[in-house]
N, C-alpha and C positions, 0 to 999 in steps of 0.2 A: 468080169472086170478085174484088172490087174492090181497088184499091190500099189504100184505107182499111182494108178488112177484113184484107188481108194484113199491114199494119203493126200493126193491133190484135191480130192473132193472136199477135204477139210478147209481148203482155201476159199471156197465159194462164199462170197459176201465178206471176205476178209482181206488178208494182205496180198494174196496172189503169189505165184512162184516166179522164179527166174525164167525168161524165155529161152527158147533154143534147145529144149531137151527132147529126147526120144523116149517116150514113156514105156515102151514095150520091149526095149532091147536087153534089159538086164534079166538074167535067169531068176533072180530073187523077186522079180515083180509078180510071180505067180504063187498064190496061196497053195498050201498043201491039201491033199485029199479032196480036191475038187470043191472046196468050200468057197462060196461066193462072198461078196463084200457086204452081205447082210448081217454078218456077225455070227456067233456060235448059236444064238438062240433066235435068229431072225430079226435081230435089232438092226435098224438102219444106222450105220456109223459113218456114212459118207457125207452127211449134211450137218451144218451147225445146228445145235439144239435150239428150239424155240425159246427156251429159258435156261438160265444158268442154274448154279447150285442154290443161289439165294435170291438174286436180283435178275430180272428178265434181260437187262442189257449186258449182263456179264457172260463171258464164255467160261465154262468149267475148266479145271486144270487139264483134264484129258483132251479137251478140244484144242487148247493152246498147244499142248504137247504134239498133237497131230499136225497142227499148222507148222510148227518148227520142223518136224520130220519132212513134211511136204516141201518146204523151202530147201532143206538140205538135199532132198532127192533131186530137185532141179539143178542145184549147184554142182552136184557130183556128176550130172549127166551132160553138162555143156562142155564144149571143146576147150582145150588149153588156150587157143587163140582168142576165143570169146572172153574167157576169164582174164587174160592178160590185158586186152583193150579196156575192159570194164574196170579193172584194177588201176590201170594207168590213169583213167579219168578220175577215179577216186583219189589218187595221190595228188593230182592237180587241184581237185576241189578242196582238199585240206590245206593247200597252199593259200587259199582264200581266207581260211581261218587265221593263219599267221598274218596275212595282210591286214585283216580287220582288227586283229589284236594290237598290232603296232599303231595303226591309225587312231584307234579309239584311246589307247593308253596315252599317246602323245597329246591328243586333242583334249583329254580330260586332265592333263597335267600330273598324271600319276607317275611315280618313280618306277613302280612295277605294275603289271596288269592286275587290276583289282576289280571291284564291283562294276565300275564303268568300262574299264579297259577290256573286260571279257564279255561285254554285252552281245557282241556278234561272234564270239568264239564258236557257237554251235552252227554257224552258217554252212561250213563245209560238210558237217554231219547231216544237216537237213537235206542238202543236195544229194548226198550219197544214199541215204536211207530211202527218201521219198522217190529219188530217181532210180533206185535199184541198181546202184553200182556195187562193185565187189570191194569190200574192205577187210583186211586181214583180221582185225580184232572182232568183227562180226562173226567170223568163221571159227571162233573159239567156242561158239555155242551150237549153231545149227548142225554142221556136219558131225561134230563130236557126239551129239546125242544120237545120230543115226548109227555111228560106229559103235557106241555103247550098246545099242540094241542088237548088234551083230547082223545088221542088214546092209552094212557097207564095210569096206576093209580099211585097215590102217594105211595101206599103200595108197588108196584113193584119197584118204584124208591128207596125207603128206604131199601128194601131188597137187591137191587144191591149195594147201597152205603155201607151197613153194611158188607156184605160178602167181597167186594173188599177192604175196609179199613182194616178190620181185617187181611186179607191175606197180604196186603202191609206191615202192621206194624209187623206182625210175621216175614216176610222175612227181614225187615230192622233191627229189634232187634236181630235176629239170626246172621245176618252178623256182626253187631256191636260187639256182644259177641265173635264171632269167631276171629275177628281182635284183640280185647282187650286181649284175653287169648292165643294168639299165638305170634310168633316172626316175623310176616309179616313186621312190621315196624322196621327200624333201630332206635337206641335211639334218634337220631336227629329228625327223622320223627315222632316218637311217641310223642316227646315233642311238635312238631308243631301241631299234631293232637289234643293234649290236649289244646293248645292255641286256636285253631279254635273252639273246642267244648265249652270251657269256655266262649269265646266271645259271642257265640250264646245264651247260657242259662242264661247269666248274663244281657241280654238285657231286658229293661222294657216291661211289659205285653202289653201295648197299642202300643208300637213301634213294637213289634213282630206282633201284630194283623194287623197294617197298612201295614207293609211290606208283610205280608201274603196275604192281599187283592190284592196287585199289582202282586205278583207271581201267584195267582189264575187267575187273568185277563190274564196274559201273556200265561199261559198254555192253557186256553180255546181258546184264539186267535190262538195259534199254532195249536190246533186240528181243528179249523175251516179252517185255511189255508191249512192244510194237505189234507182236503177233496176237496180243490180247485185245488190241484196239479194233473197233468196228469202222472207224472213219478216219480220214486223213488229218482232220483238225486235232483229234485226240493223239494221233501218232506224232504230229509236229510238236505238240505241247510236251509229250514225254521226252522226245529227242532234245528239245530246247532245255528243259529243266535239268536233265541228267548231264548233258554235255557242258552246260554252263557250270555245273558243280565241278566238273573236271578242271575247267579253266580257273575258277576262283579258288579252288583247293590246291592249285599248283601241282596237280598230279601229272604224270607223264604218259602221253599216248604216243606209241612208237612212230606213227607217221607224222602227226602234227609236230611233235617235238623234233623229228628229224629235219623238217623244213627249217625250223629255227636254228638247229645245230649246223646244218650244211650251208645255210646262208652265211654264217660266221666263217666257215671254211673257205667260201668263195670271196667274201669281202675282206677278210683279215689274213694276210699272208703268213702270219705267225701261227695260225691254227692248221694242224695237219689233217687233211681230209681222211686219211686211212686210220689214224689213231682214234677218230671218233667212233669207228665201228665197234671195237672191243670195249672202249671206255664209256660209251654212251648208248649206242644203238642196242648192243647186246643186253645190258641189264633191263632196258625198257622192254625189249622184245620178250625176254624170258618172263619178266614180271607180268606184262599184259596177258601172255599166254596162260600162265598159271592162274592168274586171277579169274579169267574167263572160264577156264576148264573146271577148276576146283570149286569155286564158290557158286557157280551157276549151273554149268552143264551137268557135273557129277551129282550135285545136291538135288537138282530138279529130277534127274534120272532116278536117283535113289528114292525120291518121294513118289515118283510114278510107279516104280517097281513094287511099292507097297500098296498101290491103289488097286481096287477091284477090277478096273478096266484094263489093267496091264495084260490080261489074258487075251486081248485083241491080237497080240503078236503070236499067239500059239498056232494060228492058221498059216503063218508064213514059214518058209524054210530058212532056218538060221544058217549062217556060214559056219563051216567047220573051222577049227583053229588055223589050219593051213590057209584056207581061203581068207579068213579074217586078217591074217598077217600079210599075205602076199597076193591075194586076189585083186583083180582090177576090172573095171568096166571096159567093154571092148570097142566102143564106138567113138572115143574121143581122140 
């Protein structure tokens, strides 16, 4: 059994991987020294444990970590075109978050989106995560962890990030343009949408950056917890609570906030479309990326590195430094 199959085995009864991958194509899929997937001492590591560390319904930390690695392996194996179309759908789905936020805020009579205005803020994230679309901020956890184990390269990670981010932004901008140039909003809701967008883009650069860090942390934590859930109801609850927290906390998510910002660019001729990129998109993007990588991916990897089960990777051939920096998978 290959490394990919070993990692994918962790998904059985859990979240499942992205479709469209070729599990045997990468040279790192084969363990060293002819060792099979039964582990170093004959332990079966390809199936979820019957019981967790303390409670039978819990997955242990190692099992969650393996599920994250399995998802990352699928994501790095699929084609650029698949990633782009999936990311495009995710960008459009987060446009629904903007739509719901405006409608609920205006209907509730709130000046800014609050407890009521953000009730359906998580709707786009629910569509993306449960529908298994590609979202940039999700990918600050899963593939990063695989790269940290030196089972995937930085080049592959950057390729994934670039394709997914471009797809997300194209979907978000297209949705913003469609809303701005149509009559979807009543005059009252259009005015409220303008207020929400202006409030976002008029925030100071550093404040946007700091709020982006927190949002990135929350999204990456959500992804980790989704991999720890056994059922869709539990996943949906985790997604709703954490994404609702982003909305009511007025934190900035790069794709959702971009829909709000670019709606203003299309609806208000005084707002420059291109100025929004360095002044708004850049600080949110950097903040989200750092929040996801530092607070979740790196810390969880460091925790796993100190775990006794981290030896499971000893049977795999790690990438050399040159491969880790410049290597790539051949079949995308």
